N, CA, C and O atoms as a CHARMM CRD file, in Angstrom:
* protein
*
  376
    1    1 MET  N     13.35700  15.04100 -10.44900 PROA 1      0.00000
    2    1 MET  CA    12.85800  13.81500 -10.48200 PROA 1      0.00000
    3    1 MET  C     11.38200  13.91900  -9.17800 PROA 1      0.00000
    4    1 MET  O     10.39600  13.18200  -9.20300 PROA 1      0.00000
    5    2 GLY  N     11.60100  14.84700  -8.32400 PROA 2      0.00000
    6    2 GLY  CA    10.36600  15.00200  -7.55900 PROA 2      0.00000
    7    2 GLY  C      9.25100  15.21400  -8.05400 PROA 2      0.00000
    8    2 GLY  O      8.25800  14.64400  -7.60300 PROA 2      0.00000
    9    3 ILE  N      9.16600  16.30400  -9.35600 PROA 3      0.00000
   10    3 ILE  CA     7.87300  16.50800  -9.87100 PROA 3      0.00000
   11    3 ILE  C      7.10600  15.04400 -10.55400 PROA 3      0.00000
   12    3 ILE  O      5.92400  14.69900 -10.53700 PROA 3      0.00000
   13    4 ILE  N      8.14400  14.47900 -11.05400 PROA 4      0.00000
   14    4 ILE  CA     7.77900  13.17200 -11.79600 PROA 4      0.00000
   15    4 ILE  C      7.44100  11.89000 -10.36500 PROA 4      0.00000
   16    4 ILE  O      6.76600  10.93700 -10.75500 PROA 4      0.00000
   17    5 HSD  N      7.64200  11.86600  -9.62500 PROA 5      0.00000
   18    5 HSD  CA     7.55000  11.16500  -8.27100 PROA 5      0.00000
   19    5 HSD  C      6.09000  11.33100  -7.87500 PROA 5      0.00000
   20    5 HSD  O      5.30900  10.38900  -7.73900 PROA 5      0.00000
   21    6 GLY  N      5.66900  13.14500  -7.63000 PROA 6      0.00000
   22    6 GLY  CA     4.54200  13.31000  -7.32800 PROA 6      0.00000
   23    6 GLY  C      3.67600  13.06200  -8.22700 PROA 6      0.00000
   24    6 GLY  O      2.66700  12.69700  -7.62300 PROA 6      0.00000
   25    7 ILE  N      3.41800  13.04600  -9.74300 PROA 7      0.00000
   26    7 ILE  CA     2.23800  12.88000 -10.52800 PROA 7      0.00000
   27    7 ILE  C      2.37000  11.58100 -10.57600 PROA 7      0.00000
   28    7 ILE  O      1.34600  11.19300 -11.13800 PROA 7      0.00000
   29    8 LEU  N      3.37400  10.19100 -10.18400 PROA 8      0.00000
   30    8 LEU  CA     3.19800   9.12300 -10.22000 PROA 8      0.00000
   31    8 LEU  C      2.50200   8.59000  -8.75600 PROA 8      0.00000
   32    8 LEU  O      2.28000   7.38500  -8.63600 PROA 8      0.00000
   33    9 PHE  N      2.28200   9.20500  -8.02900 PROA 9      0.00000
   34    9 PHE  CA     1.95600   9.23700  -6.62000 PROA 9      0.00000
   35    9 PHE  C      0.75400   9.36400  -6.87400 PROA 9      0.00000
   36    9 PHE  O      0.12400   8.31300  -6.75700 PROA 9      0.00000
   37   10 VAL  N      0.10300  10.35500  -7.21700 PROA 10     0.00000
   38   10 VAL  CA    -1.41200  10.67800  -7.41000 PROA 10     0.00000
   39   10 VAL  C     -1.92700  10.00800  -8.18200 PROA 10     0.00000
   40   10 VAL  O     -3.07500   9.75000  -7.81800 PROA 10     0.00000
   41   11 ILE  N     -1.60400   9.46300  -9.32500 PROA 11     0.00000
   42   11 ILE  CA    -1.79700   8.57500 -10.34700 PROA 11     0.00000
   43   11 ILE  C     -2.26900   7.17800  -9.56800 PROA 11     0.00000
   44   11 ILE  O     -3.23900   6.45100  -9.78300 PROA 11     0.00000
   45   12 PHE  N     -1.28200   7.09600  -8.64900 PROA 12     0.00000
   46   12 PHE  CA    -1.34700   5.62300  -7.73200 PROA 12     0.00000
   47   12 PHE  C     -2.46900   5.85100  -6.79600 PROA 12     0.00000
   48   12 PHE  O     -3.33800   4.98000  -6.83600 PROA 12     0.00000
   49   13 LEU  N     -2.64200   6.78400  -5.99500 PROA 13     0.00000
   50   13 LEU  CA    -3.87600   6.93000  -5.24500 PROA 13     0.00000
   51   13 LEU  C     -5.15800   6.79800  -5.74600 PROA 13     0.00000
   52   13 LEU  O     -5.97000   6.03900  -5.21700 PROA 13     0.00000
   53   14 ILE  N     -5.54200   7.81900  -7.22500 PROA 14     0.00000
   54   14 ILE  CA    -6.59200   7.66100  -7.76900 PROA 14     0.00000
   55   14 ILE  C     -6.87700   6.15200  -8.26600 PROA 14     0.00000
   56   14 ILE  O     -7.97600   5.66200  -8.00800 PROA 14     0.00000
   57   15 SER  N     -5.98400   5.45900  -8.92200 PROA 15     0.00000
   58   15 SER  CA    -6.37600   4.01700  -9.07600 PROA 15     0.00000
   59   15 SER  C     -6.76900   3.24900  -7.75000 PROA 15     0.00000
   60   15 SER  O     -7.76900   2.55400  -7.57200 PROA 15     0.00000
   61   16 ALA  N     -5.66800   3.55800  -6.79200 PROA 16     0.00000
   62   16 ALA  CA    -6.15000   2.64100  -5.69700 PROA 16     0.00000
   63   16 ALA  C     -7.51300   3.04000  -5.02000 PROA 16     0.00000
   64   16 ALA  O     -8.07600   2.16300  -4.36600 PROA 16     0.00000
   65   17 VAL  N     -8.13100   4.35900  -5.12200 PROA 17     0.00000
   66   17 VAL  CA    -9.33900   4.44700  -4.63000 PROA 17     0.00000
   67   17 VAL  C    -10.42000   3.97000  -5.59900 PROA 17     0.00000
   68   17 VAL  O    -11.56400   3.74200  -5.20700 PROA 17     0.00000
   69   18 LEU  N     -9.98700   3.80200  -7.05500 PROA 18     0.00000
   70   18 LEU  CA   -10.95300   3.75000  -7.87800 PROA 18     0.00000
   71   18 LEU  C    -11.22300   1.81700  -7.99000 PROA 18     0.00000
   72   18 LEU  O    -12.16700   1.04900  -8.17700 PROA 18     0.00000
   73   19 LEU  N    -10.03000   1.75200  -7.78700 PROA 19     0.00000
   74   19 LEU  CA   -10.04400  -0.08600  -7.29600 PROA 19     0.00000
   75   19 LEU  C    -10.86100  -0.37600  -6.58600 PROA 19     0.00000
   76   19 LEU  O    -11.76100  -1.16700  -6.86900 PROA 19     0.00000
   77   20 ILE  N    -10.67700   0.41200  -5.11800 PROA 20     0.00000
   78   20 ILE  CA   -11.27600  -0.21400  -3.90700 PROA 20     0.00000
   79   20 ILE  C    -12.79600  -0.07700  -4.33200 PROA 20     0.00000
   80   20 ILE  O    -13.55900  -1.04300  -4.31000 PROA 20     0.00000
   81   21 VAL  N    -13.17300   1.18000  -4.71500 PROA 21     0.00000
   82   21 VAL  CA   -14.65400   1.41100  -4.69700 PROA 21     0.00000
   83   21 VAL  C    -15.06300   0.53600  -6.12100 PROA 21     0.00000
   84   21 VAL  O    -16.26600   0.78000  -6.20400 PROA 21     0.00000
   85   22 LEU  N    -14.74400  -0.28800  -7.20600 PROA 22     0.00000
   86   22 LEU  CA   -15.19400  -0.89500  -7.87000 PROA 22     0.00000
   87   22 LEU  C    -15.42800  -2.33100  -7.87200 PROA 22     0.00000
   88   22 LEU  O    -16.09300  -3.13200  -8.53000 PROA 22     0.00000
   89   23 VAL  N    -14.45000  -2.35600  -6.66900 PROA 23     0.00000
   90   23 VAL  CA   -14.49400  -3.68900  -6.33200 PROA 23     0.00000
   91   23 VAL  C    -15.27400  -4.04900  -4.94300 PROA 23     0.00000
   92   23 VAL  O    -15.66100  -5.20300  -4.75700 PROA 23     0.00000
   93   24 LEU  N    -15.42500  -3.33700  -4.27100 PROA 24     0.00000
   94   24 LEU  CA   -16.64600  -3.35800  -3.26600 PROA 24     0.00000
   95   24 LEU  C    -18.06700  -3.28300  -4.10400 PROA 24     0.00000
   96   24 LEU  O    -18.89600  -4.16900  -3.90100 PROA 24     0.00000
   97   25 PHE  N    -18.32700  -2.30400  -4.97600 PROA 25     0.00000
   98   25 PHE  CA   -19.46600  -2.62200  -5.70400 PROA 25     0.00000
   99   25 PHE  C    -19.77000  -3.48000  -6.73400 PROA 25     0.00000
  100   25 PHE  O    -20.90000  -3.63100  -7.19700 PROA 25     0.00000
  101   26 ARG  N    -18.59500  -4.14400  -7.16300 PROA 26     0.00000
  102   26 ARG  CA   -18.99700  -5.05700  -8.32700 PROA 26     0.00000
  103   26 ARG  C    -19.83900  -6.05600  -7.63900 PROA 26     0.00000
  104   26 ARG  O    -19.85900  -6.30200  -6.43300 PROA 26     0.00000
  105   27 PRO  N    -20.53800  -6.59700  -8.59200 PROA 27     0.00000
  106   27 PRO  CA   -22.21200  -7.35100  -7.87600 PROA 27     0.00000
  107   27 PRO  C    -21.11200  -9.22200  -8.35600 PROA 27     0.00000
  108   27 PRO  O    -20.45200  -9.63500  -9.31000 PROA 27     0.00000
  109   28 SER  N    -21.56800  -9.77200  -6.91000 PROA 28     0.00000
  110   28 SER  CA   -20.86100 -11.24300  -6.56800 PROA 28     0.00000
  111   28 SER  C    -21.37700 -11.98800  -7.66500 PROA 28     0.00000
  112   28 SER  O    -21.90500 -11.41400  -8.61800 PROA 28     0.00000
  113   29 GLU  N    -21.26300 -13.22100  -7.60000 PROA 29     0.00000
  114   29 GLU  CA   -21.76700 -14.40100  -8.36800 PROA 29     0.00000
  115   29 GLU  C    -22.90500 -14.62200  -7.73800 PROA 29     0.00000
  116   29 GLU  O    -23.89200 -14.73700  -8.46400 PROA 29     0.00000
  117   30 GLN  N    -23.09800 -14.74300  -6.26800 PROA 30     0.00000
  118   30 GLN  CA   -24.38100 -15.07100  -5.87300 PROA 30     0.00000
  119   30 GLN  C    -25.27600 -13.86600  -5.39800 PROA 30     0.00000
  120   30 GLN  O    -25.97600 -13.90700  -4.38600 PROA 30     0.00000
  121   31 GLY  N    -25.14800 -12.56500  -6.42400 PROA 31     0.00000
  122   31 GLY  CA   -25.76800 -11.40800  -6.14100 PROA 31     0.00000
  123   31 GLY  C    -25.91800 -11.02500  -5.21600 PROA 31     0.00000
  124   31 GLY  O    -27.06100 -10.71400  -4.87800 PROA 31     0.00000
  125   32 GLY  N    -24.56300 -10.82100  -4.13700 PROA 32     0.00000
  126   32 GLY  CA   -25.05500  -9.69300  -3.19100 PROA 32     0.00000
  127   32 GLY  C    -24.04700  -9.00000  -3.50600 PROA 32     0.00000
  128   32 GLY  O    -23.98000  -8.51700  -4.63700 PROA 32     0.00000
  129   33 GLY  N    -22.99100  -8.79300  -2.51900 PROA 33     0.00000
  130   33 GLY  CA   -22.02100  -7.28000  -2.34400 PROA 33     0.00000
  131   33 GLY  C    -22.67800  -6.41400  -2.13700 PROA 33     0.00000
  132   33 GLY  O    -23.89600  -6.33300  -1.97600 PROA 33     0.00000
  133   34 LEU  N    -21.62000  -5.44500  -2.12600 PROA 34     0.00000
  134   34 LEU  CA   -21.92600  -4.21200  -1.41000 PROA 34     0.00000
  135   34 LEU  C    -23.05100  -3.10600  -2.21400 PROA 34     0.00000
  136   34 LEU  O    -23.97000  -2.39900  -1.79900 PROA 34     0.00000
  137   35 GLY  N    -22.50300  -3.34700  -3.46200 PROA 35     0.00000
  138   35 GLY  CA   -23.31100  -2.76100  -4.55800 PROA 35     0.00000
  139   35 GLY  C    -25.05300  -3.04300  -4.30600 PROA 35     0.00000
  140   35 GLY  O    -25.79700  -2.27400  -4.91400 PROA 35     0.00000
  141   36 GLY  N    -25.49400  -3.77900  -3.70600 PROA 36     0.00000
  142   36 GLY  CA   -27.11300  -4.18000  -3.56300 PROA 36     0.00000
  143   36 GLY  C    -27.48000  -2.94000  -2.79100 PROA 36     0.00000
  144   36 GLY  O    -28.31100  -2.08000  -3.08100 PROA 36     0.00000
  145   37 VAL  N    -26.59900  -3.03900  -1.63300 PROA 37     0.00000
  146   37 VAL  CA   -26.85500  -2.30200  -0.50200 PROA 37     0.00000
  147   37 VAL  C    -27.57600  -0.54800  -0.82600 PROA 37     0.00000
  148   37 VAL  O    -28.38900   0.05900  -0.12700 PROA 37     0.00000
  149   38 PHE  N    -27.09700  -0.22700  -1.76600 PROA 38     0.00000
  150   38 PHE  CA   -27.03200   1.12700  -2.21200 PROA 38     0.00000
  151   38 PHE  C    -28.16200   0.92700  -3.47800 PROA 38     0.00000
  152   38 PHE  O    -28.30300   1.89400  -4.22600 PROA 38     0.00000
  153   39 GLY  N    -28.86200  -0.13700  -3.70400 PROA 39     0.00000
  154   39 GLY  CA   -29.52900  -0.30300  -5.00900 PROA 39     0.00000
  155   39 GLY  C    -28.96600  -0.88900  -6.34000 PROA 39     0.00000
  156   39 GLY  O    -29.55700  -0.83600  -7.41800 PROA 39     0.00000
  157   40 GLY  N    -27.90700  -1.38000  -6.15200 PROA 40     0.00000
  158   40 GLY  CA   -27.07200  -1.59200  -7.40400 PROA 40     0.00000
  159   40 GLY  C    -27.46200  -2.88600  -7.99700 PROA 40     0.00000
  160   40 GLY  O    -27.02300  -3.23700  -9.09200 PROA 40     0.00000
  161   41 GLY  N    -28.43700  -3.74500  -7.16300 PROA 41     0.00000
  162   41 GLY  CA   -28.82100  -4.57200  -7.92200 PROA 41     0.00000
  163   41 GLY  C    -29.90100  -4.10400  -9.47400 PROA 41     0.00000
  164   41 GLY  O    -29.95400  -4.72600 -10.53500 PROA 41     0.00000
  165   42 ALA  N    -30.43500  -3.19100  -9.20000 PROA 42     0.00000
  166   42 ALA  CA   -31.36400  -2.49800 -10.54900 PROA 42     0.00000
  167   42 ALA  C    -30.64400  -2.37500 -11.63000 PROA 42     0.00000
  168   42 ALA  O    -31.08900  -2.54300 -12.76500 PROA 42     0.00000
  169   43 THR  N    -29.05600  -1.96400 -11.25000 PROA 43     0.00000
  170   43 THR  CA   -28.30800  -1.52900 -12.63900 PROA 43     0.00000
  171   43 THR  C    -28.20900  -3.20800 -13.52500 PROA 43     0.00000
  172   43 THR  O    -28.19300  -3.22200 -14.75500 PROA 43     0.00000
  173   44 ASP  N    -28.16700  -4.14000 -12.94800 PROA 44     0.00000
  174   44 ASP  CA   -28.52200  -4.94500 -13.90500 PROA 44     0.00000
  175   44 ASP  C    -30.15800  -5.07700 -15.16000 PROA 44     0.00000
  176   44 ASP  O    -30.24800  -5.48600 -16.31800 PROA 44     0.00000
  177   45 MET  N    -30.87000  -4.68500 -14.48900 PROA 45     0.00000
  178   45 MET  CA   -32.20300  -4.38600 -15.56100 PROA 45     0.00000
  179   45 MET  C    -31.83700  -3.44800 -16.18900 PROA 45     0.00000
  180   45 MET  O    -31.92500  -3.48900 -17.41600 PROA 45     0.00000
  181   46 THR  N    -31.34700  -2.38900 -15.57700 PROA 46     0.00000
  182   46 THR  CA   -31.42000  -1.17300 -16.44100 PROA 46     0.00000
  183   46 THR  C    -30.18500  -1.52300 -17.88600 PROA 46     0.00000
  184   46 THR  O    -30.40200  -1.72900 -19.08000 PROA 46     0.00000
  185   47 PHE  N    -28.94800  -1.46700 -17.12400 PROA 47     0.00000
  186   47 PHE  CA   -27.92500  -1.72300 -17.98500 PROA 47     0.00000
  187   47 PHE  C    -27.87800  -2.86300 -18.73400 PROA 47     0.00000
  188   47 PHE  O    -27.75300  -2.56700 -19.92200 PROA 47     0.00000
  189   48 GLY  N    -27.92800  -4.13900 -18.53200 PROA 48     0.00000
  190   48 GLY  CA   -28.21600  -5.18800 -19.09000 PROA 48     0.00000
  191   48 GLY  C    -26.86500  -6.17400 -18.28200 PROA 48     0.00000
  192   48 GLY  O    -26.15000  -5.60700 -17.45600 PROA 48     0.00000
  193   49 VAL  N    -26.66300  -7.50300 -18.59300 PROA 49     0.00000
  194   49 VAL  CA   -25.75100  -8.37800 -17.78200 PROA 49     0.00000
  195   49 VAL  C    -24.55700  -7.75500 -18.16000 PROA 49     0.00000
  196   49 VAL  O    -23.83200  -7.49500 -17.20000 PROA 49     0.00000
  197   50 LYS  N    -24.07300  -7.39500 -19.39100 PROA 50     0.00000
  198   50 LYS  CA   -22.99400  -6.71700 -19.83800 PROA 50     0.00000
  199   50 LYS  C    -22.33900  -5.81200 -19.04700 PROA 50     0.00000
  200   50 LYS  O    -21.18000  -5.53400 -19.35500 PROA 50     0.00000
  201   51 THR  N    -22.89900  -5.23500 -17.98200 PROA 51     0.00000
  202   51 THR  CA   -22.31800  -3.91600 -17.06600 PROA 51     0.00000
  203   51 THR  C    -21.22500  -4.74000 -16.63200 PROA 51     0.00000
  204   51 THR  O    -20.12200  -4.35600 -17.02100 PROA 51     0.00000
  205   52 THR  N    -21.25700  -5.93300 -15.81800 PROA 52     0.00000
  206   52 THR  CA   -20.39400  -6.84000 -14.96300 PROA 52     0.00000
  207   52 THR  C    -19.00600  -6.90900 -15.75800 PROA 52     0.00000
  208   52 THR  O    -17.89400  -6.66300 -15.29100 PROA 52     0.00000
  209   53 LYS  N    -19.31500  -7.29400 -17.04700 PROA 53     0.00000
  210   53 LYS  CA   -18.22600  -7.55200 -17.79800 PROA 53     0.00000
  211   53 LYS  C    -17.35000  -6.41500 -17.91200 PROA 53     0.00000
  212   53 LYS  O    -16.13400  -6.57700 -17.80600 PROA 53     0.00000
  213   54 ILE  N    -17.86900  -5.24000 -18.12600 PROA 54     0.00000
  214   54 ILE  CA   -17.32000  -4.09200 -18.49200 PROA 54     0.00000
  215   54 ILE  C    -16.51000  -3.89200 -17.08300 PROA 54     0.00000
  216   54 ILE  O    -15.28000  -3.84800 -17.06700 PROA 54     0.00000
  217   55 ILE  N    -17.27100  -3.78000 -15.95500 PROA 55     0.00000
  218   55 ILE  CA   -16.83600  -3.52000 -14.26200 PROA 55     0.00000
  219   55 ILE  C    -15.68700  -4.69700 -14.56200 PROA 55     0.00000
  220   55 ILE  O    -14.66100  -4.02400 -14.46100 PROA 55     0.00000
  221   56 ASP  N    -15.35100  -5.74700 -14.80200 PROA 56     0.00000
  222   56 ASP  CA   -14.46300  -6.59300 -14.69000 PROA 56     0.00000
  223   56 ASP  C    -13.42200  -6.26100 -15.37700 PROA 56     0.00000
  224   56 ASP  O    -12.29700  -6.52800 -14.95500 PROA 56     0.00000
  225   57 LYS  N    -13.66500  -5.47800 -16.81600 PROA 57     0.00000
  226   57 LYS  CA   -12.44300  -5.53200 -17.07900 PROA 57     0.00000
  227   57 LYS  C    -11.68900  -3.83100 -16.74800 PROA 57     0.00000
  228   57 LYS  O    -10.47800  -3.61000 -16.71500 PROA 57     0.00000
  229   58 ILE  N    -12.59000  -2.99300 -16.57400 PROA 58     0.00000
  230   58 ILE  CA   -12.31200  -1.56200 -15.79200 PROA 58     0.00000
  231   58 ILE  C    -11.51400  -1.98000 -14.83600 PROA 58     0.00000
  232   58 ILE  O    -10.47200  -1.33200 -14.74500 PROA 58     0.00000
  233   59 ILE  N    -11.70000  -3.15700 -13.82200 PROA 59     0.00000
  234   59 ILE  CA   -10.84100  -3.39600 -12.70000 PROA 59     0.00000
  235   59 ILE  C     -9.68100  -4.33500 -12.91100 PROA 59     0.00000
  236   59 ILE  O     -8.73700  -4.31400 -12.12100 PROA 59     0.00000
  237   60 LEU  N     -9.70700  -5.12600 -13.90200 PROA 60     0.00000
  238   60 LEU  CA    -8.38800  -5.44800 -14.50000 PROA 60     0.00000
  239   60 LEU  C     -7.21300  -4.50100 -15.05300 PROA 60     0.00000
  240   60 LEU  O     -6.01900  -4.72500 -14.85400 PROA 60     0.00000
  241   61 VAL  N     -7.79300  -3.26000 -15.87500 PROA 61     0.00000
  242   61 VAL  CA    -6.88700  -2.34500 -16.32200 PROA 61     0.00000
  243   61 VAL  C     -6.48000  -1.36800 -15.20500 PROA 61     0.00000
  244   61 VAL  O     -5.35700  -0.86500 -15.23500 PROA 61     0.00000
  245   62 LEU  N     -7.38800  -1.06800 -14.17900 PROA 62     0.00000
  246   62 LEU  CA    -7.30600  -0.23600 -12.84800 PROA 62     0.00000
  247   62 LEU  C     -5.79600  -1.18000 -12.13900 PROA 62     0.00000
  248   62 LEU  O     -4.64000  -0.78200 -11.99600 PROA 62     0.00000
  249   63 ALA  N     -6.27600  -2.21500 -11.88700 PROA 63     0.00000
  250   63 ALA  CA    -5.33600  -3.16600 -11.18500 PROA 63     0.00000
  251   63 ALA  C     -4.00400  -3.29500 -11.85900 PROA 63     0.00000
  252   63 ALA  O     -3.09000  -3.48300 -11.05600 PROA 63     0.00000
  253   64 THR  N     -3.57700  -3.23500 -13.37300 PROA 64     0.00000
  254   64 THR  CA    -2.88900  -3.33700 -13.68900 PROA 64     0.00000
  255   64 THR  C     -1.83100  -1.63900 -13.59300 PROA 64     0.00000
  256   64 THR  O     -0.69100  -1.36100 -13.21900 PROA 64     0.00000
  257   65 VAL  N     -2.69400  -1.06700 -14.01200 PROA 65     0.00000
  258   65 VAL  CA    -1.98900   0.60900 -13.68900 PROA 65     0.00000
  259   65 VAL  C     -1.44800   1.02000 -12.30200 PROA 65     0.00000
  260   65 VAL  O     -0.68900   1.97000 -12.10800 PROA 65     0.00000
  261   66 PHE  N     -2.04300  -0.00600 -11.15200 PROA 66     0.00000
  262   66 PHE  CA    -1.97200   0.13500  -9.63700 PROA 66     0.00000
  263   66 PHE  C     -0.52800  -0.30900  -9.72000 PROA 66     0.00000
  264   66 PHE  O      0.38800   0.46000  -9.42800 PROA 66     0.00000
  265   67 ILE  N     -0.29000  -1.80800 -10.20200 PROA 67     0.00000
  266   67 ILE  CA     0.79200  -2.56500  -9.95800 PROA 67     0.00000
  267   67 ILE  C      2.01900  -1.63800 -10.63900 PROA 67     0.00000
  268   67 ILE  O      2.95900  -1.22100  -9.96300 PROA 67     0.00000
  269   68 LEU  N      1.87400  -1.38300 -12.04500 PROA 68     0.00000
  270   68 LEU  CA     3.03500  -0.37600 -12.95900 PROA 68     0.00000
  271   68 LEU  C      3.19200   0.74100 -12.03300 PROA 68     0.00000
  272   68 LEU  O      4.25400   0.84500 -11.41800 PROA 68     0.00000
  273   69 PHE  N      2.48600   1.37800 -11.90600 PROA 69     0.00000
  274   69 PHE  CA     2.68000   2.85700 -11.12000 PROA 69     0.00000
  275   69 PHE  C      3.21800   2.54600  -9.61000 PROA 69     0.00000
  276   69 PHE  O      4.04500   3.33000  -9.14500 PROA 69     0.00000
  277   70 SER  N      2.82200   1.53200  -8.89300 PROA 70     0.00000
  278   70 SER  CA     3.85000   1.07800  -7.53000 PROA 70     0.00000
  279   70 SER  C      5.03500   0.98300  -8.07300 PROA 70     0.00000
  280   70 SER  O      5.94400   1.47300  -7.40300 PROA 70     0.00000
  281   71 VAL  N      5.29900   0.53700  -9.01100 PROA 71     0.00000
  282   71 VAL  CA     6.64500  -0.11700  -9.53400 PROA 71     0.00000
  283   71 VAL  C      7.53600   0.97800  -9.93800 PROA 71     0.00000
  284   71 VAL  O      8.62100   1.25900  -9.43000 PROA 71     0.00000
  285   72 LEU  N      6.82700   1.67400 -11.10200 PROA 72     0.00000
  286   72 LEU  CA     7.30400   2.96000 -11.07500 PROA 72     0.00000
  287   72 LEU  C      7.79500   4.05200 -10.41000 PROA 72     0.00000
  288   72 LEU  O      8.80300   4.72100 -10.63700 PROA 72     0.00000
  289   73 SER  N      6.76400   4.17400  -9.36300 PROA 73     0.00000
  290   73 SER  CA     6.87500   4.92400  -8.00700 PROA 73     0.00000
  291   73 SER  C      8.11500   4.80000  -7.31300 PROA 73     0.00000
  292   73 SER  O      8.71800   5.80300  -6.93100 PROA 73     0.00000
  293   74 THR  N      8.62800   3.40300  -7.08100 PROA 74     0.00000
  294   74 THR  CA     9.62800   2.65700  -6.62600 PROA 74     0.00000
  295   74 THR  C     10.75200   3.19100  -6.97300 PROA 74     0.00000
  296   74 THR  O     11.63400   3.69300  -6.27700 PROA 74     0.00000
  297   75 LEU  N     10.62000   2.97500  -8.75000 PROA 75     0.00000
  298   75 LEU  CA    12.25600   3.06100  -8.90700 PROA 75     0.00000
  299   75 LEU  C     12.46500   4.28600  -9.11500 PROA 75     0.00000
  300   75 LEU  O     13.63500   4.64100  -9.25400 PROA 75     0.00000
  301   76 THR  N     11.53900   5.13600  -9.18400 PROA 76     0.00000
  302   76 THR  CA    11.65000   6.65100  -9.09600 PROA 76     0.00000
  303   76 THR  C     11.98200   7.45900  -8.04100 PROA 76     0.00000
  304   76 THR  O     12.45600   8.56700  -8.29300 PROA 76     0.00000
  305   77 SER  N     11.77300   7.00500  -6.55500 PROA 77     0.00000
  306   77 SER  CA    11.56400   7.26100  -5.62100 PROA 77     0.00000
  307   77 SER  C     13.48800   7.93700  -5.23200 PROA 77     0.00000
  308   77 SER  O     14.48100   7.73900  -5.93200 PROA 77     0.00000
  309   78 GLU  N     13.43100   8.45700  -4.35600 PROA 78     0.00000
  310   78 GLU  CA    15.05100   9.16000  -4.12900 PROA 78     0.00000
  311   78 GLU  C     15.87800   8.12200  -3.27700 PROA 78     0.00000
  312   78 GLU  O     17.02400   7.72700  -3.49200 PROA 78     0.00000
  313   79 ALA  N     15.14600   7.82800  -2.40800 PROA 79     0.00000
  314   79 ALA  CA    16.08600   6.46200  -1.86400 PROA 79     0.00000
  315   79 ALA  C     16.41000   5.36000  -2.22400 PROA 79     0.00000
  316   79 ALA  O     17.28800   4.71900  -1.64700 PROA 79     0.00000
  317   80 PHE  N     15.49100   4.75900  -3.67000 PROA 80     0.00000
  318   80 PHE  CA    16.16700   3.95000  -4.21600 PROA 80     0.00000
  319   80 PHE  C     17.13100   4.56700  -5.49100 PROA 80     0.00000
  320   80 PHE  O     17.89400   3.82600  -6.11200 PROA 80     0.00000
  321   81 LEU  N     17.02300   5.68700  -5.72500 PROA 81     0.00000
  322   81 LEU  CA    17.96700   6.36900  -6.66800 PROA 81     0.00000
  323   81 LEU  C     19.07800   6.42400  -5.83500 PROA 81     0.00000
  324   81 LEU  O     19.92000   5.59900  -6.19100 PROA 81     0.00000
  325   82 ASN  N     19.44000   7.14000  -4.76900 PROA 82     0.00000
  326   82 ASN  CA    20.44200   7.16500  -3.64700 PROA 82     0.00000
  327   82 ASN  C     21.19000   6.01400  -3.31200 PROA 82     0.00000
  328   82 ASN  O     22.40100   6.20500  -3.43000 PROA 82     0.00000
  329   83 LYS  N     20.86100   4.83600  -2.91900 PROA 83     0.00000
  330   83 LYS  CA    21.07300   3.41400  -3.24900 PROA 83     0.00000
  331   83 LYS  C     21.87700   3.01100  -4.31600 PROA 83     0.00000
  332   83 LYS  O     23.05300   2.66000  -4.22500 PROA 83     0.00000
  333   84 THR  N     21.04000   3.09000  -5.57600 PROA 84     0.00000
  334   84 THR  CA    21.76000   2.65800  -6.98200 PROA 84     0.00000
  335   84 THR  C     22.91900   3.62300  -7.21500 PROA 84     0.00000
  336   84 THR  O     23.85500   3.29300  -7.94300 PROA 84     0.00000
  337   85 THR  N     22.87300   4.79200  -6.61800 PROA 85     0.00000
  338   85 THR  CA    23.99500   5.57100  -7.15500 PROA 85     0.00000
  339   85 THR  C     25.45400   5.14800  -6.37100 PROA 85     0.00000
  340   85 THR  O     26.54200   4.91600  -6.89900 PROA 85     0.00000
  341   86 THR  N     25.04300   5.12800  -4.73800 PROA 86     0.00000
  342   86 THR  CA    26.20700   4.65600  -3.74600 PROA 86     0.00000
  343   86 THR  C     26.31500   3.37200  -4.39400 PROA 86     0.00000
  344   86 THR  O     27.24000   3.45100  -5.20100 PROA 86     0.00000
  345   87 ASP  N     25.87500   2.41000  -4.40600 PROA 87     0.00000
  346   87 ASP  CA    26.43700   0.98800  -5.28100 PROA 87     0.00000
  347   87 ASP  C     27.31600   1.27100  -6.25700 PROA 87     0.00000
  348   87 ASP  O     28.51100   0.97800  -6.22500 PROA 87     0.00000
  349   88 ASN  N     26.53500   2.05700  -7.47000 PROA 88     0.00000
  350   88 ASN  CA    27.91200   2.29800  -8.28500 PROA 88     0.00000
  351   88 ASN  C     29.18200   2.92100  -8.11300 PROA 88     0.00000
  352   88 ASN  O     30.22000   2.64100  -8.71200 PROA 88     0.00000
  353   89 THR  N     28.96500   3.98700  -7.04700 PROA 89     0.00000
  354   89 THR  CA    30.22900   4.46500  -6.71200 PROA 89     0.00000
  355   89 THR  C     31.09000   3.59900  -5.84000 PROA 89     0.00000
  356   89 THR  O     32.31600   3.59500  -5.94200 PROA 89     0.00000
  357   90 GLU  N     30.52900   2.98200  -5.11600 PROA 90     0.00000
  358   90 GLU  CA    31.53300   2.16300  -4.41500 PROA 90     0.00000
  359   90 GLU  C     32.21300   0.90600  -5.22000 PROA 90     0.00000
  360   90 GLU  O     33.31000   0.42200  -4.93900 PROA 90     0.00000
  361   91 ASN  N     31.44500   0.52300  -6.15500 PROA 91     0.00000
  362   91 ASN  CA    31.88000  -0.77400  -7.24300 PROA 91     0.00000
  363   91 ASN  C     32.91200  -0.37800  -8.21900 PROA 91     0.00000
  364   91 ASN  O     33.56900  -1.23200  -8.81400 PROA 91     0.00000
  365   92 THR  N     33.11200   1.14700  -8.44300 PROA 92     0.00000
  366   92 THR  CA    34.04400   1.78200  -9.26800 PROA 92     0.00000
  367   92 THR  C     35.00700   2.13800  -8.83100 PROA 92     0.00000
  368   92 THR  O     35.95300   2.43200  -9.56100 PROA 92     0.00000
  369   93 SER  N     35.07400   2.23500  -7.32300 PROA 93     0.00000
  370   93 SER  CA    36.06200   2.76500  -6.53200 PROA 93     0.00000
  371   93 SER  C     36.70800   1.59800  -6.50200 PROA 93     0.00000
  372   93 SER  O     37.82400   2.03600  -6.78300 PROA 93     0.00000
  373   94 GLU  N     36.85600   0.51700  -6.38500 PROA 94     0.00000
  374   94 GLU  CA    37.24900  -0.65700  -5.85000 PROA 94     0.00000
  375   94 GLU  C     38.39200  -1.03700  -6.92300 PROA 94     0.00000
  376   94 GLU  O     39.03000  -2.08300  -6.80100 PROA 94     0.00000
C-alpha cells in the first residue's frame, strides 16, 4: 500500500499546485487578477474569449481530481487502514 499511497500523494500535490496557479492566473470578471501583472490581458486578444471558458473547465477538472485524490489518499493511509482493521478485530472478538 505504500507505493499506491505515494503515487496518490504525488498526483495530489501536482493537482494542488496546478489548481493554485490556474486560479491565480484566471482573469476575473472585472478584468483584473494576477494574470494581468504578467501580461495576461493580452491572451484574450490573442487566443479569444473562449480561453477563459477552457480555463474554467480545467479548474473544475483539477478541483475534482484534488478532492478525489485527497479522499483516496485518506482511505489508503496506513493509520486509517490500521484503525479499521483494529475496529474489525475488536468487533469480532466480542
